[in-house]
KESE-201703 format. One line per field, with one value per residue (C-alpha): residue number from 1; residue in one letter; z, x, y. Coordinates in nm, 2 decimals, m for minus. Each point is the difference from the previous one (the first is absolute). Layout:
N
num = [NUM  ...]
residuo = [A  ...]
pz = [Z  ...]
px = [X  ...]
py = [Y  ...]
//
This chain:
252
num = [1  2  3  4  5  6  7  8  9  10  11  12  13  14  15  16  17  18  19  20  21  22  23  24  25  26  27  28  29  30  31  32  33  34  35  36  37  38  39  40  41  42  43  44  45  46  47  48  49  50  51  52  53  54  55  56  57  58  59  60  61  62  63  64  65  66  67  68  69  70  71  72  73  74  75  76  77  78  79  80  81  82  83  84  85  86  87  88  89  90  91  92  93  94  95  96  97  98  99  100  101  102  103  104  105  106  107  108  109  110  111  112  113  114  115  116  117  118  119  120  121  122  123  124  125  126  127  128  129  130  131  132  133  134  135  136  137  138  139  140  141  142  143  144  145  146  147  148  149  150  151  152  153  154  155  156  157  158  159  160  161  162  163  164  165  166  167  168  169  170  171  172  173  174  175  176  177  178  179  180  181  182  183  184  185  186  187  188  189  190  191  192  193  194  195  196  197  198  199  200  201  202  203  204  205  206  207  208  209  210  211  212  213  214  215  216  217  218  219  220  221  222  223  224  225  226  227  228  229  230  231  232  233  234  235  236  237  238  239  240  241  242  243  244  245  246  247  248  249  250  251  252]
residuo = [M  D  L  E  L  K  D  R  V  A  L  V  T  G  A  S  A  G  L  G  R  A  I  A  A  E  L  A  A  E  G  A  R  L  A  I  L  A  R  R  A  A  L  L  E  S  L  A  D  E  I  A  A  S  G  A  E  R  P  L  V  I  L  A  D  I  T  E  A  A  T  A  E  R  V  R  E  A  V  L  G  G  F  G  R  C  D  C  L  V  N  N  A  G  G  S  R  P  Q  Q  G  L  G  A  D  E  A  W  E  E  A  M  M  L  N  F  T  A  G  R  R  I  A  H  A  L  I  P  A  M  Q  A  N  R  F  G  R  I  V  N  I  T  G  Q  D  E  P  H  N  I  N  A  A  N  A  P  N  G  A  V  H  I  W  A  K  A  L  S  R  A  L  G  P  D  G  I  T  V  N  S  I  A  P  G  R  I  H  S  E  Q  I  D  Q  R  V  M  P  T  E  E  S  R  R  A  W  V  E  A  N  V  P  V  G  Y  I  G  E  P  R  D  L  A  V  L  A  T  F  L  C  S  P  V  A  R  Y  I  T  G  Q  V  I  H  V  D  G  G  T  R  R  F  S  H]
pz = [14.20  0.33  m0.10  0.35  0.01  0.33  0.22  m0.25  m0.03  m0.35  m0.12  m0.32  m0.16  m0.24  0.19  m0.03  m0.32  m0.29  0.02  0.34  0.16  m0.14  0.11  0.35  0.02  m0.12  0.25  0.28  m0.10  0.04  0.35  m0.05  0.22  m0.22  m0.03  m0.29  m0.15  m0.25  m0.03  0.01  0.36  m0.05  m0.23  0.23  0.30  m0.19  m0.10  0.36  0.11  m0.26  0.11  0.36  m0.08  m0.16  0.34  m0.07  0.21  m0.11  m0.20  0.10  m0.22  m0.12  m0.19  m0.20  m0.34  m0.09  m0.21  0.30  0.12  0.36  m0.07  0.00  0.35  0.13  m0.15  0.16  0.34  m0.03  m0.11  0.23  0.29  m0.06  m0.06  0.10  m0.34  m0.37  m0.18  m0.34  m0.21  m0.30  m0.20  m0.19  m0.01  m0.35  m0.33  m0.37  m0.15  m0.37  m0.16  m0.28  m0.22  0.19  0.34  0.22  0.24  0.29  m0.12  m0.03  0.34  0.16  m0.16  0.12  0.35  0.02  m0.17  0.11  0.26  0.25  0.02  0.00  0.30  0.20  m0.08  0.11  0.32  0.09  m0.12  0.32  0.21  m0.24  0.01  0.38  m0.01  m0.28  m0.20  m0.25  m0.31  m0.23  m0.29  m0.24  m0.22  m0.31  m0.36  m0.35  m0.10  m0.37  m0.15  m0.22  0.03  0.20  0.35  0.29  0.21  m0.23  0.10  0.38  m0.05  m0.16  0.27  0.27  m0.18  m0.02  0.36  0.13  m0.17  0.15  0.34  m0.02  m0.04  0.28  0.25  m0.09  0.28  0.25  m0.08  m0.19  m0.35  m0.24  m0.30  m0.24  m0.15  m0.32  m0.05  m0.34  m0.04  0.33  0.11  0.21  0.03  m0.24  m0.26  0.02  0.04  m0.20  m0.23  m0.12  0.12  m0.23  m0.04  m0.37  0.06  0.25  m0.25  m0.28  0.22  0.11  m0.36  m0.12  0.29  0.27  m0.09  0.31  m0.13  0.29  0.22  0.33  0.34  0.29  0.18  m0.30  0.09  0.38  0.04  m0.16  0.22  0.31  m0.10  m0.06  0.35  0.15  0.16  m0.25  m0.29  0.14  m0.32  m0.23  m0.01  m0.25  m0.23  m0.21  m0.04  m0.25  0.09  m0.33  m0.14  m0.25  m0.15  0.01  m0.32  0.12  0.13  0.28]
px = [23.54  m0.03  m0.06  m0.11  0.23  0.17  0.00  m0.19  0.13  0.11  0.14  0.21  0.09  0.30  0.15  0.37  0.06  m0.15  m0.36  m0.07  0.30  m0.10  m0.36  0.11  0.22  m0.27  m0.26  0.26  0.06  m0.38  0.01  m0.13  0.12  0.13  0.04  0.23  0.01  0.23  0.24  0.33  0.09  0.30  m0.20  m0.30  0.22  0.18  m0.34  m0.11  0.32  m0.04  m0.36  0.10  0.30  m0.25  m0.17  m0.30  m0.08  0.20  m0.21  m0.09  0.20  m0.17  0.22  m0.23  m0.07  m0.35  m0.06  0.02  m0.35  0.06  0.13  m0.33  m0.09  0.35  m0.01  m0.33  0.12  0.32  m0.17  m0.30  0.23  0.24  m0.24  m0.35  m0.14  0.08  m0.14  0.17  0.13  0.22  0.03  0.32  0.18  m0.01  0.19  m0.02  0.02  0.07  m0.01  0.18  m0.26  m0.33  0.16  m0.02  m0.29  0.23  0.10  m0.37  m0.08  0.30  m0.09  m0.36  0.10  0.26  m0.20  m0.36  m0.06  0.26  m0.11  m0.37  0.07  0.18  m0.29  m0.26  0.19  0.01  m0.35  m0.19  0.22  m0.06  m0.37  0.00  0.16  m0.23  0.31  0.24  0.20  0.12  0.23  0.11  0.31  m0.06  0.12  m0.13  m0.28  0.04  0.16  0.29  0.16  m0.03  0.05  m0.14  m0.04  m0.25  m0.28  0.04  0.02  m0.34  m0.12  0.11  m0.19  m0.32  0.03  0.08  m0.30  m0.23  0.16  m0.04  m0.38  m0.02  0.21  m0.11  m0.27  0.28  0.21  0.25  0.13  0.17  0.20  0.27  0.30  0.14  0.36  0.15  0.38  0.14  0.36  0.04  0.21  m0.24  m0.01  0.37  0.16  m0.22  m0.25  0.21  0.36  0.17  m0.04  m0.06  m0.29  m0.15  0.04  m0.16  m0.30  m0.06  0.02  m0.25  m0.24  0.02  m0.15  0.15  0.35  0.15  m0.03  m0.16  0.16  m0.15  m0.12  m0.22  m0.22  0.06  m0.16  m0.33  0.01  0.04  m0.29  m0.22  0.09  m0.12  m0.33  m0.04  m0.02  m0.33  m0.20  0.25  m0.06  m0.03  0.24  0.30  0.24  0.28  0.33  0.19  0.09  m0.28  0.11  m0.35  m0.18  m0.36  m0.21  m0.15]
py = [m9.04  m0.20  m0.36  m0.09  m0.30  0.08  m0.31  m0.21  m0.35  m0.12  m0.33  0.01  m0.33  m0.03  0.29  m0.08  0.18  0.20  0.10  m0.16  0.17  0.34  m0.04  m0.10  0.31  0.23  m0.14  0.04  0.36  0.06  m0.13  m0.35  m0.29  m0.28  m0.37  m0.09  m0.35  m0.17  m0.29  0.18  0.08  0.23  0.23  0.01  0.08  0.28  0.15  m0.02  0.17  0.28  0.07  0.01  0.23  0.24  0.04  m0.23  m0.31  m0.30  m0.24  m0.35  m0.23  m0.32  m0.24  m0.23  m0.16  0.11  m0.31  m0.24  m0.11  0.10  0.35  0.19  m0.13  0.08  0.35  0.07  m0.11  0.20  0.33  m0.02  m0.12  0.28  0.29  m0.12  0.08  0.03  0.31  m0.04  m0.29  0.06  m0.33  0.07  m0.33  m0.16  m0.01  m0.04  m0.35  0.01  m0.35  m0.17  m0.15  m0.07  m0.06  m0.30  m0.06  0.05  0.35  0.10  m0.14  0.18  0.33  m0.03  m0.08  0.28  0.27  m0.07  m0.28  0.10  0.37  m0.10  m0.23  0.28  0.24  m0.25  m0.07  0.38  0.10  m0.10  0.23  0.28  m0.07  0.01  0.35  0.12  0.11  m0.16  0.07  m0.28  0.10  m0.26  0.07  m0.21  0.05  0.00  m0.23  0.08  m0.31  0.12  m0.35  m0.32  0.12  m0.21  0.31  0.16  m0.24  0.05  0.37  m0.01  m0.23  0.25  0.28  m0.20  m0.13  0.35  0.15  m0.26  0.04  0.38  m0.04  m0.25  0.21  0.35  0.01  m0.09  0.30  m0.20  0.10  m0.24  0.13  m0.12  0.18  m0.13  0.12  0.06  m0.01  0.13  m0.03  m0.31  m0.32  m0.18  0.28  0.11  m0.34  m0.24  0.17  0.29  m0.05  0.25  0.37  m0.05  m0.23  0.25  0.29  m0.20  m0.10  0.36  0.14  m0.26  m0.01  0.27  0.34  0.17  m0.10  m0.19  m0.31  0.07  m0.01  m0.20  0.31  0.09  m0.29  0.01  0.33  m0.13  m0.32  0.22  0.22  m0.30  m0.12  0.32  0.08  0.30  m0.25  m0.14  0.04  m0.18  m0.37  m0.29  0.18  m0.11  0.30  m0.02  0.17  m0.03  0.34  m0.03  m0.33  m0.16  0.08  m0.07  0.29  m0.21]
//
């Protein structure tokens, strides 16, 4: 299938590792022109080098902390200044925030800023350019909003899902779709180093929770994010799609 992404401009946040890195590589393989954003310069540059070595255009590297108030404006200027437009935004930067006890106010506020407010600001900064071109794709990589324990990231995940649904209804007439992808356990720094740092813990989780029998790889999600960025996904909007090997038990 031709995803019609050749020469489309895509910004991927949190692109230095894991899901963001895989999404950026998949978009580049489909011919998209990329801006990649994260805080770790060496990892971003190595990704840009890898993409260029594959024969694709070298991405625009944006070194930034998305939680800083001025970042959204700076990102808009960098992307529009470098490419003249932005067709796709993948809001991938974020992270789980499990709490001891109820968690301090500062932890809840930091989680909301990282996992909701920062991505919303970047999207709002880029939407006018998408509206002007009558085309846009916004894909938010979120996480579970089922509260298994006290995790300050659950609330902003839910906030993104509700905000994205409202945004999809407002922007549909402009040719802009807005969707969210909620990953299950997928191999990444966060999962492999902090959540389940041993092979035994991973095996136990899979046996108890994952019908397909294994933990996902970043590309398992990246292919869906790439499809949702494409023009051929024009009739899919306002959705929360779970990529979790069947872990989620609800039917909707």
